[in-house]
C-alpha positions in Angstrom: -30.6 3.6 -3.4 -34.2 3.1 -4.4 -35.9 0.0 -4.1 -35.3 -2.9 -1.6 -32.5 -2.7 0.7 -30.6 -5.2 2.9 -29.0 -4.3 6.1 -27.4 -6.3 8.9 -26.3 -4.6 12.2 -23.9 -5.3 15.0 -25.2 -7.0 18.2 -27.9 -5.0 20.0 -28.3 -2.5 17.2 -31.6 -2.0 15.3 -30.8 -2.3 11.7 -33.6 -0.1 10.7 -32.4 2.9 12.3 -28.7 2.1 13.1 -26.0 4.4 11.9 -23.7 3.2 9.1 -20.6 2.7 11.4 -22.8 0.1 13.4 -23.7 -1.9 10.3 -22.1 -5.3 9.5 -23.5 -5.0 6.0 -25.5 -2.8 3.7 -26.6 -3.3 0.5 -26.5 0.4 -0.6 -22.7 -0.1 -0.9 -20.6 -2.2 -3.3 -19.1 -5.3 -2.3 -15.9 -6.2 -4.3 -16.7 -9.0 -6.3 -13.5 -11.5 -6.5 -13.9 -13.7 -9.6 -10.6 -15.7 -9.5 -7.3 -16.0 -8.0 -4.4 -17.0 -10.1 -0.9 -18.3 -8.9 2.3 -17.7 -10.8 5.6 -19.2 -10.1 7.2 -17.8 -13.1 7.1 -14.5 -14.8 4.8 -14.4 -18.0 1.3 -13.8 -19.1 -2.0 -15.6 -18.0 -5.4 -15.1 -19.5 -7.7 -13.6 -16.8 -11.0 -14.6 -18.5 -12.8 -11.2 -18.8 -13.4 -9.1 -22.0 -12.0 -6.3 -20.3 -9.1 -5.0 -18.4 -10.3 -5.7 -14.8 -9.1 -4.4 -11.2 -6.6 -6.7 -9.7 -5.0 -7.3 -6.3 -1.7 -8.8 -6.2 0.1 -10.7 -3.5 3.7 -12.0 -3.2 4.6 -15.1 -1.5 8.1 -14.1 -0.8 9.5 -16.9 1.3 7.3 -20.1 1.1 4.0 -19.4 3.2 4.7 -15.6 3.9 2.3 -13.4 2.0 2.3 -9.7 1.5 0.9 -7.1 -1.0 2.9 -5.8 -4.0 5.0 -7.0 -7.0 5.3 -6.0 -10.6 2.0 -7.3 -12.0 0.0 -5.4 -14.8 -3.4 -6.2 -16.5 -4.6 -5.6 -19.9 -7.7 -6.7 -21.9 -6.6 -10.4 -22.1 -4.0 -11.2 -19.6 -2.3 -10.7 -16.2 1.4 -10.1 -16.7 3.6 -11.1 -13.8 7.1 -10.3 -12.9 8.1 -11.6 -9.9 9.5 -9.4 -7.2 12.9 -9.6 -5.0 13.2 -9.0 -1.4 16.0 -8.8 1.1 17.3 -11.8 3.0 20.1 -10.0 4.6 21.1 -6.3 5.1 24.7 -7.1 6.3 25.7 -7.8 3.8 23.0 -6.9 1.6 21.4 -10.0 -0.2 18.4 -10.8 -2.1 16.0 -13.7 -3.2 13.2 -13.8 -5.8 9.7 -14.5 -4.6 8.4 -18.0 -4.6 5.1 -16.8 -6.5 2.8 -14.2 -7.3 -0.9 -14.3 -6.3 -3.1 -12.4 -8.5 -6.9 -11.8 -7.2 -9.0 -10.7 -10.4 -12.2 -8.6 -9.6 -15.1 -8.6 -11.9 -14.9 -4.8 -11.2 -13.6 -3.1 -14.4 -10.6 -0.6 -15.2 -12.0 -0.4 -18.9 -15.5 -0.5 -20.2 -16.8 -3.8 -21.3 -19.4 -6.3 -20.6 -19.6 -9.7 -18.8 -22.5 -11.8 -17.2 -21.9 -15.0 -15.4 -24.5 -17.9 -16.1 -26.4 -18.1 -13.2 -29.4 -20.0 -14.5 -30.5 -23.0 -12.3 -28.2 -21.7 -9.5 -29.2 -20.0 -6.2 -28.3 -16.1 -6.4 -28.6 -12.7 -4.8 -28.3 -9.8 -6.9 -28.8 -6.1 -5.8 -28.5 -3.2 -8.1 -29.8 -2.7 -11.7 -29.3 -5.3 -14.5 -27.2 -3.2 -16.9 -25.9 -6.4 -18.8 -22.8 -6.4 -16.8 -21.9 -8.0 -13.7 -19.7 -5.2 -12.2 -22.6 -2.9 -12.0 -24.3 -5.1 -9.3 -23.7 -3.8 -5.7 -24.0 -7.4 -4.7 -23.5 -10.4 -6.7 -23.6 -13.9 -4.9 -21.7 -15.6 -7.7 -18.6 -14.2 -6.8 -16.4 -14.2 -3.6 -15.9 -10.9 -1.4 -14.0 -9.9 1.4 -15.1 -11.2 4.8 -13.8 -9.3 7.9 -12.3 -11.8 10.7 -10.6 -9.3 12.9 -9.5 -5.8 13.5 -6.7 -4.4 15.6 -3.6 -2.7 16.2 0.0 -3.7 16.1 2.7 -1.4 17.7 6.5 -1.7 17.7 8.3 0.5 20.3 11.9 0.1 19.2 14.7 1.2 21.6 17.3 3.6 20.7 20.2 1.5 18.8 23.7 2.4 18.9 26.0 -0.2 17.4 29.1 2.1 16.9 31.3 2.8 14.0 31.1 -0.5 12.3 27.2 0.1 12.0 24.7 -2.6 12.3 21.1 -4.1 11.9 18.4 -4.1 14.4 15.1 -5.9 13.8 12.0 -5.6 16.0 8.7 -7.3 15.4 5.1 -7.2 16.7 2.7 -10.3 16.0 -0.8 -11.1 16.1 -1.8 -14.8 16.3 -5.0 -15.4 14.3 -5.5 -19.2 14.5 -6.9 -19.5 11.0 -4.7 -22.2 10.0 -4.0 -20.4 6.7 -2.3 -17.2 5.5 -5.2 -14.8 5.2 -5.6 -11.5 3.1 -5.2 -8.4 5.4 -5.2 -4.6 5.3 -3.6 -2.0 4.9 -2.7 -2.8 1.3 1.0 -1.6 1.6 3.8 -2.7 -0.2 6.1 -5.3 1.1 9.4 -4.2 2.2 8.9 -0.4 2.3 12.2 1.4 2.8 10.9 4.6 4.6 13.7 7.1 3.1 12.9 6.1 -0.4 9.3 6.1 0.4 9.4 9.8 1.4 11.7 10.6 -1.4 9.4 9.1 -4.1 6.2 10.4 -2.4 6.6 13.4 -0.3 8.9 16.1 0.6 11.5 15.2 -1.8 9.7 15.9 -5.1 10.9 19.0 -6.3 8.9 20.5 -9.3 10.9 20.4 -12.7 9.2 23.6 -13.6 10.9 27.0 -13.5 13.9 25.6 -11.4 11.6 24.5 -8.6 10.4 28.1 -8.0 6.6 28.5 -8.0 5.0 29.9 -11.0 1.7 31.0 -12.0 -0.5 29.2 -14.7 1.3 26.0 -14.2 -0.1 22.3 -13.4 1.2 21.1 -9.9 0.3 17.7 -8.7 0.0 16.3 -5.1 3.3 15.9 -3.5 5.4 18.3 -5.9 7.6 20.8 -3.8 8.1 24.4 -4.8 10.3 27.2 -3.4 8.9 30.5 -2.7 10.3 33.5 -5.1 12.8 34.7 -2.5 14.2 31.1 -2.2 13.6 31.0 1.6 10.5 28.8 2.0 9.4 25.4 0.9 5.9 24.2 0.1 4.4 20.8 -0.8 1.4 20.5 -2.8 -1.6 19.0 -1.5 -4.3 19.4 -4.0 -3.5 18.9 -8.0 -4.4 22.4 -9.7 -3.4 25.0 -12.1 -1.7 27.7 -10.4 -3.0 31.1 -10.2 -2.3 34.3 -8.0 -5.1 33.1 -5.5 -3.2 29.7 -5.0 0.3 31.3 -4.8 1.9 29.5 -1.7 2.2 31.8 1.4 0.1 34.6 0.2 -2.5 33.7 -2.3 -6.1 33.9 -0.9 -6.8 30.2 -1.0 -3.1 29.0 -0.7 -3.9 26.8 2.2 -6.3 24.5 0.1 -3.5 23.9 -2.4 -0.1 23.9 -0.5 1.2 23.2 3.1 4.7 24.2 4.6 7.4 21.4 3.8 7.9 19.3 6.6 11.0 17.2 7.4 10.0 13.4 7.4 10.0 11.9 10.7 11.6 8.5 10.9 11.0 8.3 14.6 7.0 7.7 14.4 5.7 5.8 11.3 1.6 5.1 10.8 1.8 2.3 8.3 -1.5 2.8 7.0 -0.3 6.0 5.5 2.1 4.0 3.6 -0.8 2.9 1.2 -0.6 6.3 -0.5 2.0 5.7 -3.1 2.3 8.1 -6.0 5.5 6.6 -7.6 7.3 3.4 -7.8 9.3 2.3 -4.8 12.5 0.7 -4.9 15.1 -0.7 -2.6 18.9 -1.0 -2.8 21.8 -2.1 -0.6 25.5 -1.5 -0.1 27.0 1.0 2.3 25.7 4.6 1.9 25.8 7.9 3.8 22.6 7.7 5.7 20.6 5.1 7.8 17.8 3.0 6.3 14.3 1.9 7.7 12.7 -1.2 6.2 8.9 -2.0 7.2 7.4 -5.3 6.3 4.0 -6.4 6.9 3.0 -10.0 6.1 0.9 -13.0 6.9 1.7 -16.4 7.6 -0.4 -19.6 8.6 -0.4 -18.6 12.2 0.3 -14.9 12.6 0.1 -11.2 11.0 3.5 -9.9 11.5 4.7 -6.3 11.5 8.6 -6.2 11.2 10.8 -3.0 11.6 14.5 -3.1 10.4 16.9 -0.2 11.1 20.3 -0.3 9.2 22.7 2.0 10.7 25.5 2.7 7.8 29.3 2.3 9.4 31.4 5.2 9.5 33.2 5.5 6.1 36.8 6.7 6.6 39.4 8.8 4.8 43.2 8.8 5.5 42.5 11.8 7.8 40.2 11.0 10.6 39.3 14.5 11.1 37.6 14.4 7.8 35.8 11.1 7.6 33.6 10.8 4.5 30.6 9.8 6.6 30.3 9.4 10.5 28.0 6.8 11.8 24.6 8.0 13.3 22.9 6.0 16.2 19.3 5.7 16.2 16.8 7.2 18.4 13.8 5.2 20.0 11.1 4.9 17.4 7.6 3.7 17.1 5.9 2.0 14.2 2.2 1.1 14.2 -0.5 -0.3 12.1 -4.2 -0.5 12.2 -4.9 -3.9 10.5 -8.0 -5.8 9.2 -7.6 -9.6 8.9 -9.9 -11.3 6.2 -11.3 -14.7 6.3 -10.2 -15.0 2.5 -7.2 -17.0 2.1 -3.9 -15.4 0.5 -2.8 -18.5 -1.3 -5.7 -20.1 -2.7 -6.5 -20.8 -6.5 -10.2 -20.8 -7.6 -12.0 -19.6 -10.6 -15.9 -18.3 -10.5 -15.9 -16.9 -13.9 
């Protein structure tokens, strides 16, 4: 960036020459500008106060004082539109409850073109970037809040093998970090609360068969990331890794550049899950209960006033019998040992604090 530059380095690093990874702050990079936080305890619309559709981050307060990312909140040029989420309170039997509240963090940063400048006359201010007539073009604007990192770390769950027998069962394992902030903080990764892995993979990876040509690869066709196709001999499956219009050179398995656009289909591995990858959502996720002929794997990441919590629930479906025990409709499947881990960042920003800086 031409012009003045502000850098702050980690301890014992020269800010003038230190690499970016050792900077605590660098004005060459945009800071998110948080304009306000809106609490909604019921479904409906609330004016956000900007003349364009802004970027938003939405947190769910599920049980009182428990905060996580997600919920069905949309934004337009005037309002945020909230539909509170539901979450599982029990998996045996399956039962749900409605979120206590929805917390929408509204950024000045825009989704659509528009202009907004906060009145800073007579107020101390630090502005970095060109004055284009709208605040979202500034790299730094001291009139708004931004994310402030408090702690980074890793939480790991090593769940033992679980075999509840024909009747099935539920196993819950947690890993926690005690943050001592005295309030529930925002955090990353920005993963949906209560992600069910089977349906995550169904919606987002190796189950997305292309509807074109019966799923068989075809030239001059638009393919999107996570679509799956079969080879022309029906023997091999491939998953798209880069959106493109197909041609002979991108033909999976034989085209000159096929590995740029495709990879061999891989069976999802439910025994090792890196939670950060669950941020990559291409379709809406959904969760349901009742007996089914496979096991379920629920991952929750949430903060409270004392802890960041990673929770892993395995639901082993029971054997479903028929009059002939030799031909059961479904035989229960015990769970092997598995690992779930997350690289997290805790922010000083409270998850549940209303304010308005517009």
